[in-house]
N, C-alpha and C positions, 0 to 999 in steps of 0.2 A: 595356447603357447605358440609363439611364432617359430616356425621351423625354417631355418635358413641353410641352404646348401652353399658351401664355399669350395671353390676350385680355382685352379690356375696351373699353368705349365710349370715344369720343374725349374726351380730357380726364380720364380716370379715374385716371391715374397708372401705366399699364401700363409705360411706358418706365422709370419710376423703379424698378419692381420688377425689370425686366430688367437694369438696371445693377447693382442690389444682388446679384442672382443671379450675375452675371458676377464681381463682386468676391469672392463666396464660392467660386467655382471652376467654375461652370457655363460651358459653351460656348453662346453665344447666337447664333441665326440670325435675323436681322431680315428679315421678309418684305418690308417696304417697301424696305429697302436692296437686297435681291436683285432686286426688280422694277426698281429703277433701274439696277442693274448690267447686267442682260441687254439693256438698250436703250442702253447707253453707246456712244460712238463706237468703231467697229471691230467691234462685235458683230453676228453674223448676223441677229439679230432686228431690229436697227435698219435693216439693208439691206432686209429684207422689208417693214418698215413703209413705207419710202420707195417701194418698188416698188408696194405696194398703194395707198397714199394720196397719193403724190406727193413729189417732192424739195423742194417748198416747205415741208415740215414739218421740214426740216433748217436749222439756223443756218449762218451763214457759216463757223463753225468745224467744221461737220460733225456737230454734236450735235443731239439731238432737241429740237424746240421744243414743250415739253409743253403750254403753254397753247393753241397752235395745234391740236395733236392733240386736245385736249379739246374744242375747238369743233367739230371734225369729227365726233367720235363721239357728242357729247352729243345726246340725243334721236333718235339713229339706231340702232335695235337691230341692224340688219344690219351696219353699220360696226363697232359695238362687238363683235359676234360675230367678225367678221374680225380685229379687233385682238387679241382674247383667243385666237383660234386661233393667232396668231403668238407672243404673249408667254407664255401659260400653259405650253406644253411647255418653253420655255426656263427659266421660273421653277422648274418642278418638277424639271427635270434638274439645275439648279444647286443647288437645295435638297437633293436626294438626294446629290449629290456632296459638299456640305458636311457632311451627316450622316455619310457614310461616312468622310470625312476625320477627323471628330471621333472616331468609333469607333476608327479605326486609330491615332490618337494617344493612346488610352487615356482619353478623357473618360468620366466617370461619369454626368454629367447633361447632356443637350442640351435647351436651351430654344428652342422655335420661337415667336418673337414674331410672332403672326399676327392682325392686326386683324379679318380676315374669316373667322376659324376657323369660326364658326357658319354664316355665310352660305354657305360652301363645304362645309358638312356634313362636317367633318374630324375631329370628336371621337374617332371610333373608331380613328384612326391613332396616338393617343398613349397612354402608360400612365396619364397624368393630365391633366386640363384644369384650369388655374388661371385664375380670373376675378377681376379687380380690380373691386370693386363700389363704385361711387360714385354718389350721387344725381344726378339731372339738374341740379338747381339748383346744386349744388356744382360740377359740371363746367362749366356755363355760366359761372359766376362766374370760375373759373380760366381758361377760354379767353379771356374778355373782359379780365381783369386781366393775365394773364401772356403771352398770345399776341397780344393786340390784335385778336381776331376779333370783329366786330360780333355782338351778341346774336342777332339773327334768323338770321344765317349759322350760328352755333353750333347753334341749335336745328334748323335745316334739316338740317345734317349728322347730327345725332342721329336725326332722323326717318328718314333713309336707312339707318340701321343697325337690327339686330334690337333688340328691347326688352330692358330690364333683366331682366324676368321670364324671358325666354328664356335669357339668359345665366346667371341663377341656376340654372335648371333643368338646364343643361348642365355645371355646375361640379362637379368633384370637390373642389376647394379654392376657398373664397371668401374673399378678403381685403378687408375693409372699409377704405375710404380717405376717411374724413371728417375725420381729424385731421391731425397734422403729418407731414412727411416722416420724422421720427424714429420716430413711431408705426408708420408703414408699414414702415420698415426693421426694426423690432423684430419685427413679424409675420413678415416674410420670414425673418429669422434663426431664429425658432422653427420655422418650417416646414422650413427646411433641416436643422436639427439633429434634429428629432423625426420627420420623415417622409421627406424626399427623400433624405438621406444613407443612412439604414437601408434604404430601398427599393432604392436604387441598389446598395448593397453586397450585398443579397440577390440581386438580378438577376445580378450578376457571379458570385456563388457558386452560383447555381442552387438556392437554398434558400428555404424558406417563412419568413414572419415568425413570431415567437414568439406563442404563444397564451396567454391567461390560464390560471391554474391553477384558478381558482374561477369557477363559473357565476354571472353576474348577469343577472337578467331585466329587460328594458327594457319600458316601456310602448309600445304600438303607435306607430310613427313613420310619418307619411304620406310621408316622403322615401324609404323603403325601395324601393318599386316603381321609382321613377326611377333610383335607384342600380343596381338590377338591370338595368334596360334598358340603361344605359351599359356595364355590364360585359359583358352579352351581345353588344352591338354590337362591342365590342373583340375578344371571343373569335371571333365570326363573321368579323371582318376577318382575324384571325390564322390561322384554320383553313380558311376558304374552303369549297371543295366537299367537304372531308373531313367536314364536319358536316352531319347530316340535320336535327336539331331542337335547340332550346334553350329551356328554360323556367325561370322563377323559381319555386322550390319551397320547401318548409320553412315554418316559422312566420312569417317576415317576408313571405311571399307571401299571408298570410291577414289581411285587414283586421280590426282589432279584437282581435288575439291578442297577448298578451305573448310575448316571445321573447328569446333571446340576440341581441345586436346582430350577427348574422351573416347574410350573404346566401348562401343556398344556390341553386346553379344546377345543373340537370340537363341534360347534353348527350346527345343521341341520335345514335348511329352505326349504320350499316347492319349491321355485324358488330363484335363486341367486339374482334376481332383488329385492326381498324382503329385502335383506340386504343393498340395496342402498337407501331404503326409508328413508327420513330424520328423521322420527319418530323413526325408528329402530336405526339409528346411534346416535341420540340424547339420546335415552334411555340408550344405552350402555355407552356412554360418561358420562352421569350423574351418572351411576352406578360405574364409575371408569375405563372404558375401551375405551379410545379414539381410533379412527381408524387410521391406517397407510396406506395412499394412495399408497405409493411406492411399496407395496407388494400386488399383485392381482392374483397370481397364484402359483402353486407348480411345481417343476420339475417333469414331468410326467415319467412314466415307459413305455409308448407306443408311444412316439414321438408326442403326441397330447396335446394341452394345458389342464391343470387342473385348471380352474379358482377358486378363492376363495376370501374372504375378510378377513382382518387381523386387529386385535385390540391388543393393549398392555395395561398393567395395569398402573394406576396412583399411585399405592401404592408402595412406596419404600421398604416396609418390606415384600412383598410377590410377587416375580416375577412371572408373569402369561402371557401366550400367548393364545390368543383366535382366533381360526381358524373357519371361517364361510363358510360352503360348502353346496351345494344342496344335500338333502337326496337322496341316490341312485346313486349319481354321482361317477365316477371312483375314484376321490380323496377321497371322503367320505368313500367309501367301503375299499379302500386300507389302509387308516389310521387305521380303526378298525381291518382289517385283520392282519396287521403287529403287532399291539398290542396284539391281541389274540394268534397269532402264537408264539410270544416271551414269552408270559405267559405260553404256553403249552410245549415249546421245550427248555429244559435246554442247549442243545448243541448250538442252535441258540443264546440263551441268552449269553452264554459264548463267542461265536464268536463276537457278537456285542459289548460286553464290552471290549474285547481285542482290537478291531478296534478303539473304542473311546479312549482308553488309548494311543494307538500309535499316533493318531492324535494330542492329547493334548501334548504329549511329544515332538512331532516334531514341533508343531507350537502353537496351542491353542488360536489363535486370534478369538474372538467371531464372528466377521463378516464373517470369512472364514470357520468356523466350519461346518455349514449346508452343504455347497457345498462339503467340503472334505469328507463327509459321503456318498455322492451320489453313487460313484462307488460300495461301499459295498451293498447298497440297490439295485442297478441294477442287481447284481449277485444274491442277496438273494431273489429277487422277485419270481424267479421260485420255490425256496424252499417253500416260503410261499404259493404260488398258489397250489403246490402239496399237502401241508398239508391241505389246504382248501378242495381240491377235496377228499382227503382220509377221512377226518373227516366230510364231508358234512357240512362244516361251513356256517353259515348264520349270517349276522350282526344283533346284537340285543342290548338290554340294558346291562349295566355292571353287 
């Protein structure tokens, strides 16, 4: 099941997107609704609130007096922490229960409508994060005109949330909402048809997304490192202690270098056998990275096998290659060395880019592209090793 996190600033149109996704067949879990349900009359959390803060916070009907509770915790960090200690476990328990219920009922796409997704640092828990992006002025106007919220109150609420720039940086999918509701619905429909449905189908089947047959080189894109960071965070969340290290590698990890629009990630494990553990493989597959059994080694630079494990993405919208190698092994070290050498050496970077362009101009078939680059790497290896000796390079974090 594809797990989609949906967020956006107040007045952005997030609820409109959620409704359209539900119409298309997604199961939507509304975080605000869940938060209301867990403190409804008869719920254990409501009894705990009354016990901690007093029965005067209950109405005559035995329901929570929300404005009164707000006055109690507003400006009192200790009281707010106590309240969250009561409500948050109940919210997460109910959310997990709704998620498993959706899975049991055969849902392909689960949307978690979560206003505080970024504030709670939850991005790694989803296959994708969808942000509805609307300018502050447009949101203020809509809040004033359609909800009757005074302008200063609207701006104050926005100031209490993360910035638009932070949301954009966290987004795998960004839907602009400066136009009409029909424009927004059309964007959602395209996203559903072109990315969400294929991604969900691939997850159910445990298969990778289709790759292009022809290599196209892209100009350097400053968003590549941020994309890699998000993917690595999700993989770390999925694998937990099974993972020793994770790095963004390959050409998209080298600023200023033309590249296939592919994020390469190197995962380090203590022993390669750890990557063969069914729990490891299943966790990566569920996260959207099924294993490709036909690839189990790299072309070595010293005539000895460099074994690895290889996974591809199920997401048709973000091509990703995941290489699993033993930490400290020759292949693991060489991958980091070449990346760092290319980052540091403009001449090497230019040579590599020129070689890529020549290969693509002469052939460009995706399946033959990696092998076609090997002669260059065989020659360049000595240059990289010399650079490592001269700079006393050691593999480390990005």
